[in-house]
C-alpha positions in Angstrom: -9.5 -37.7 67.4 -12.2 -35.0 67.4 -11.2 -32.1 69.6 -13.4 -31.4 72.8 -15.3 -28.2 72.5 -16.4 -25.4 75.0 -17.4 -21.7 74.0 -15.5 -19.2 74.3 -17.8 -15.1 75.2 -20.8 -17.5 73.7 -19.1 -18.9 70.4 -18.2 -22.7 70.2 -14.4 -23.2 69.4 -14.7 -25.8 66.9 -13.1 -26.4 63.5 -16.4 -25.9 61.9 -16.1 -22.2 62.6 -12.4 -20.9 63.1 -12.5 -18.3 65.7 -10.0 -15.3 65.0 -7.7 -14.1 67.9 -6.4 -10.2 67.1 -2.7 -10.1 68.5 -1.8 -6.6 70.4 1.5 -6.2 71.3 1.9 -3.8 74.0 5.6 -3.7 73.7 8.6 -1.7 72.3 10.3 -3.8 70.6 7.8 -6.2 68.7 8.8 -7.9 65.7 5.5 -7.7 63.9 4.7 -3.6 64.8 7.8 -2.1 66.0 6.1 -0.8 68.7 3.3 1.0 67.3 0.8 -0.1 70.1 3.2 0.5 72.8 1.4 3.3 74.5 -2.2 2.9 75.9 -4.1 5.3 73.8 -2.5 3.4 70.4 -3.5 0.0 72.1 -7.1 0.6 73.0 -7.6 1.9 69.9 -6.3 -0.7 67.5 -7.9 -3.3 69.6 -11.4 -1.6 69.3 -10.0 -1.2 65.3 -9.7 -5.0 65.5 -13.4 -5.9 67.3 -14.6 -4.0 64.6 -12.7 -5.6 61.8 -14.3 -8.9 63.2 -11.9 -10.2 66.0 -13.6 -12.6 68.1 -11.4 -12.7 70.8 -8.1 -10.1 71.8 -4.7 -11.7 72.9 -2.8 -8.7 74.8 0.7 -9.3 75.5 3.5 -7.2 77.1 7.0 -8.6 76.7 8.2 -9.7 73.3 8.8 -13.1 72.3 10.7 -12.6 69.3 13.8 -14.6 68.8 16.7 -13.1 71.2 14.1 -11.0 73.0 15.2 -9.8 76.5 12.9 -10.6 79.3 11.2 -7.5 81.0 10.5 -7.2 84.9 7.1 -8.1 86.0 6.2 -4.8 87.2 7.5 -3.3 83.7 4.7 -6.0 82.1 1.9 -4.7 84.2 2.4 -0.8 83.9 2.0 -2.2 80.0 -1.1 -4.4 80.1 -3.2 -3.8 82.9 -4.2 -0.2 81.9 -5.2 -1.6 78.2 -7.2 -4.6 79.6 -9.2 -2.6 82.1 -10.0 0.3 79.2 -10.8 -2.5 76.7 -13.0 -4.2 79.2 -15.2 -1.0 80.1 -15.8 -0.8 76.2 -16.4 -4.3 74.9 -17.6 -7.9 76.4 -15.0 -9.4 74.0 -13.0 -12.2 75.3 -9.4 -11.4 75.8 -6.2 -13.7 76.3 -3.5 -12.5 78.4 -0.4 -13.8 76.8 2.1 -14.2 79.5 4.9 -16.2 81.1 4.7 -14.6 84.7 1.9 -16.1 87.0 1.6 -12.6 88.6 0.9 -10.9 85.6 -1.5 -13.4 84.7 -3.7 -13.2 88.1 -3.3 -9.5 87.8 -4.9 -9.6 83.9 -7.6 -11.9 85.1 -8.4 -9.7 87.7 -8.5 -6.7 85.3 -10.8 -8.2 82.9 -9.0 -11.0 81.0 -10.4 -14.4 80.2 -8.0 -16.3 79.0 -4.5 -17.3 79.6 -2.1 -17.8 77.1 1.1 -19.1 78.2 4.2 -19.3 76.1 5.9 -21.5 78.6 3.3 -23.9 78.6 2.4 -23.9 82.0 5.8 -25.7 82.9 6.2 -22.8 85.8 4.3 -24.3 89.2 3.0 -20.7 90.0 1.8 -20.5 86.2 0.2 -23.8 86.6 -1.2 -22.8 90.1 -2.9 -19.6 88.5 -4.5 -21.8 86.0 -6.0 -24.4 88.4 -7.2 -21.7 90.8 -9.2 -19.8 87.8 -10.1 -22.6 85.5 -10.6 -20.5 82.8 -9.7 -21.5 79.2 -6.1 -21.5 78.7 -3.9 -22.0 75.6 -1.0 -24.0 76.1 2.2 -23.5 73.4 5.1 -25.6 72.6 8.6 -23.8 72.7 12.3 -25.0 73.1 14.0 -22.5 75.6 13.4 -19.2 76.0 12.7 -16.4 73.8 16.6 -15.6 74.1 17.8 -18.8 73.9 14.8 -20.9 71.3 16.7 -20.1 67.8 20.0 -21.6 69.0 20.1 -24.6 66.7 16.5 -26.1 67.9 16.9 -29.8 66.9 13.9 -32.9 66.6 14.3 -36.3 65.5 10.6 -35.9 64.4 9.0 -32.3 65.0 5.4 -33.0 64.4 5.7 -36.1 66.4 7.6 -34.7 69.3 5.4 -31.1 70.0 2.2 -33.3 69.5 3.3 -35.6 72.4 4.6 -32.9 74.6 1.1 -30.8 73.9 -0.9 -34.2 74.8 1.5 -34.8 78.0 1.1 -31.2 79.2 -2.7 -30.7 78.6 -3.2 -34.2 80.3 -1.6 -32.4 83.4 -3.9 -29.4 83.2 -6.5 -31.7 83.1 -5.0 -33.2 86.5 -5.4 -29.9 87.7 -9.0 -29.2 86.9 -8.3 -27.5 83.6 -10.9 -28.3 81.6 -10.8 -25.8 78.9 -7.5 -26.7 76.8 -6.3 -25.1 73.5 -3.2 -26.3 72.0 -0.5 -24.7 70.0 2.7 -26.1 68.9 4.6 -22.5 68.4 5.7 -21.9 65.1 8.7 -19.7 65.4 9.5 -20.9 69.1 12.5 -23.0 68.8 11.8 -24.2 65.5 14.1 -23.5 62.1 12.2 -22.8 59.0 11.9 -26.7 58.3 10.5 -27.4 61.1 7.9 -24.6 61.0 7.1 -25.6 57.4 6.5 -29.6 58.6 4.7 -28.5 61.8 2.1 -26.1 59.6 2.1 -28.9 56.9 1.3 -31.5 59.4 -1.2 -29.4 61.4 -3.9 -31.9 61.1 -1.8 -34.2 63.8 -1.9 -31.1 66.1 -5.6 -31.0 65.9 -6.5 -34.7 65.9 -4.6 -35.0 69.5 -8.0 -34.2 71.4 -8.3 -30.7 71.8 -8.9 -27.4 69.9 -5.8 -26.0 68.1 -4.6 -22.8 67.4 -2.3 -21.9 64.5 -0.1 -18.9 64.9 1.9 -18.2 61.8 0.8 -14.3 61.2 4.0 -12.6 59.9 6.5 -15.3 60.9 10.4 -15.5 59.6 9.6 -19.0 57.8 7.2 -16.8 55.6 9.8 -14.3 54.9 12.5 -17.3 54.4 10.1 -18.9 52.1 9.2 -15.9 50.2 12.0 -12.9 50.9 9.1 -10.4 51.6 9.7 -7.8 54.7 7.5 -8.4 57.5 5.0 -5.8 56.1 4.7 -7.1 53.1 4.0 -11.3 54.5 -0.3 -11.1 54.5 -0.6 -13.1 51.7 1.7 -15.7 53.0 0.6 -15.4 56.1 -3.3 -15.9 54.9 -2.2 -19.0 52.6 -0.5 -20.7 56.0 -3.8 -19.6 58.2 -5.9 -21.2 55.4 -4.1 -24.1 55.0 -4.6 -24.9 58.7 -8.2 -23.9 58.7 -8.4 -26.9 56.1 -6.3 -29.2 58.6 -8.7 -28.5 61.1 -7.4 -25.7 63.4 -10.1 -23.7 65.5 -8.2 -20.7 66.2 -6.0 -18.7 64.0 -3.9 -15.7 66.0 -3.2 -12.8 63.5 -2.1 -9.5 63.5 -4.5 -8.0 60.4 -8.2 -8.8 61.3 -10.0 -7.5 58.5 -8.1 -9.5 55.9 -8.3 -12.6 57.8 -12.1 -12.0 58.5 -12.6 -11.5 54.4 -11.1 -14.8 53.8 -12.5 -17.1 56.5 -15.9 -15.9 55.7 -15.1 -16.8 51.5 -13.6 -20.3 52.7 -16.1 -21.3 55.0 -18.7 -20.5 52.5 -17.2 -22.4 49.7 -16.9 -25.4 52.2 -20.5 -25.2 52.9 -21.3 -24.9 49.4 -19.5 -27.9 48.7 -21.1 -30.1 51.3 -22.6 -33.2 50.9 -26.3 -32.2 50.6 -25.7 -28.5 50.1 -28.0 -28.8 46.9 -25.1 -27.7 44.6 -25.2 -28.9 41.1 -22.4 -29.4 38.8 -22.8 -27.2 35.5 
């Protein structure tokens, strides 16, 4: 099934030309950057740099979702993200996604200038569902087993690809019943999955991309890359690029990344080759 398409920030969401979502963690305990962008000045500087590097969307989160992470209060999460969103919005019209599982944070972020709601809880909270229904903005619905504190405690599936696809389809249908029509699905690589589950989801990403909605792949610097290659967090860019280009070849419409410039270059080359290899491109065999 071809995914529904819609535009964000004037750019069509389509696997024909995937968008780059730059991840900005305004937290002191992020697994990917060790809290380098926890303070507002550093966070805004990094956001503007990602825009220059070619990001199509910024995804801003103020609560770590790494395995075992402890939750933060609503007040603290608001203190972290709202000033950053407001400062970015004064400097750029780029689409901003608020990465949160708290309804009040999502609502305040939208008021501050966010234009996408990205809920790692998959809109299972009625309050978050109400926010999405009220604003009718684009949403990212992500699959996760449990919570960040519990999700890696022996996760089990009979068929992880089939089960995640079914869950995403059902949750998306529920959102549509509430009037939310701009839906992006995310299988939640690393969220309540073993290394084998993550590999199966990435390898079978064409199934995620075929359930009827634009699909997002977020494999950036994830631990499964380290488990396969032995690379530390800061050395996982090659593995990340391989995973994301595989996902793009399988139909991903968005890739969520930390290293924007490298992905911009890799995608530009990949899409150039894809265009030249298409039927009727005029290419001739040597």
